[in-house]
Each structure stands twice: as C-alpha cells, then as structure tokens.
C-alpha positions as CSV (number, residue, x, y, z in Angstrom):
1,M,13.3,-8.2,-10.1
2,Y,10.5,-10.5,-9.0
3,I,6.8,-10.6,-9.9
4,Q,4.2,-12.6,-7.9
5,A,0.6,-13.5,-8.7
6,A,-1.8,-11.8,-6.2
7,A,-3.9,-14.9,-5.8
8,D,-0.8,-16.8,-4.5
9,L,-0.2,-14.3,-1.7
10,E,-1.9,-13.7,1.7
11,W,-2.8,-10.3,2.9
12,K,-0.3,-9.0,5.4
13,D,0.1,-6.0,7.7
14,P,2.2,-3.2,6.1
15,P,5.6,-2.5,7.8
16,T,4.8,1.1,8.5
17,G,3.1,2.1,11.7
18,Y,1.0,5.1,10.7
19,Y,-2.2,3.5,9.4
20,L,-5.2,4.1,11.7
21,G,-7.3,1.2,10.4
22,E,-6.8,-2.5,9.5
23,V,-4.9,-1.9,6.3
24,K,-3.5,-5.0,4.5
25,E,-1.2,-5.4,1.6
26,K,0.2,-7.9,-0.9
27,I,3.6,-7.0,-2.4
28,L,3.3,-8.0,-6.1
29,W,6.7,-6.8,-7.4
30,T,10.0,-5.9,-5.8
31,D,13.2,-4.5,-7.3
32,H,15.8,-5.4,-4.7
33,E,18.4,-3.1,-6.3
34,T,16.3,0.1,-5.9
35,G,13.9,-0.9,-3.1
36,A,10.9,-0.1,-5.4
37,I,7.7,-2.1,-4.8
38,V,4.3,-2.5,-6.3
39,T,1.5,-3.4,-3.9
40,L,-2.1,-4.3,-3.8
41,M,-3.6,-2.7,-0.7
42,K,-6.9,-3.2,1.1
43,F,-8.3,-0.3,3.2
44,P,-11.3,-0.3,5.4
45,P,-13.8,2.6,5.1
46,G,-13.0,5.7,7.1
47,P,-9.9,7.6,8.1
48,L,-6.8,5.7,7.1
49,D,-3.6,7.4,8.2
50,K,-2.1,10.5,9.7
51,K,-1.0,13.4,7.6
52,H,2.4,12.6,6.2
53,R,4.7,12.9,3.2
54,H,6.7,10.5,1.1
55,P,9.7,12.6,-0.1
56,K,11.7,9.5,-1.2
57,A,8.8,7.1,-2.0
58,N,9.6,4.2,-4.2
59,Q,6.3,2.4,-4.2
60,W,3.3,2.2,-6.6
61,D,-0.2,1.4,-5.2
62,F,-3.2,0.7,-7.3
63,W,-6.9,1.3,-6.3
64,I,-9.2,-1.4,-7.7
65,T,-12.5,-0.2,-6.1
66,G,-13.6,2.6,-3.8
67,K,-12.9,6.3,-3.4
68,L,-10.0,8.2,-1.9
69,K,-10.4,11.6,-0.3
70,E,-7.3,13.7,0.6
71,G,-7.1,16.6,2.9
72,D,-10.0,18.3,4.6
73,H,-12.7,17.6,2.0
C-alpha cells in the first residue's frame, strides 16, 4: 500500500477513454494487491462522460467542490 500527498503530484489524464471533457486526476493511494485506488479528480463544467457502469469498480473518488447530476435531470 502506498499513500501520496496530493500537493506532490501533478494532474494527469485518466487512463480510461470515456470522459467527454478535460478530466484530470491525481492517484493518492494504490493497493497493488487488489488494484484499488483513491483519486482526486478535476472535472470541467458540463457533460463529463457517456452512460456506463462499473460492475467491478475498485476505486474511490471524492468531490471537494461542485455538484454532480446523474441521469436525465
């Protein structure tokens, strides 16, 4: 297990290809045995990604500011 201070990391492009905007992330924690990660993510305003599921997700994301709308609201 490895924990990294956010201030020591640069924003990077996420490895997935489904985001519609300029999404950036910092990976703060990784468990190399399970593949679990904790990220700090930066999203621009507006639509962010295509409708999708995460049936085997092993990632925690935290929202610091802003609002998230899901679905057709």
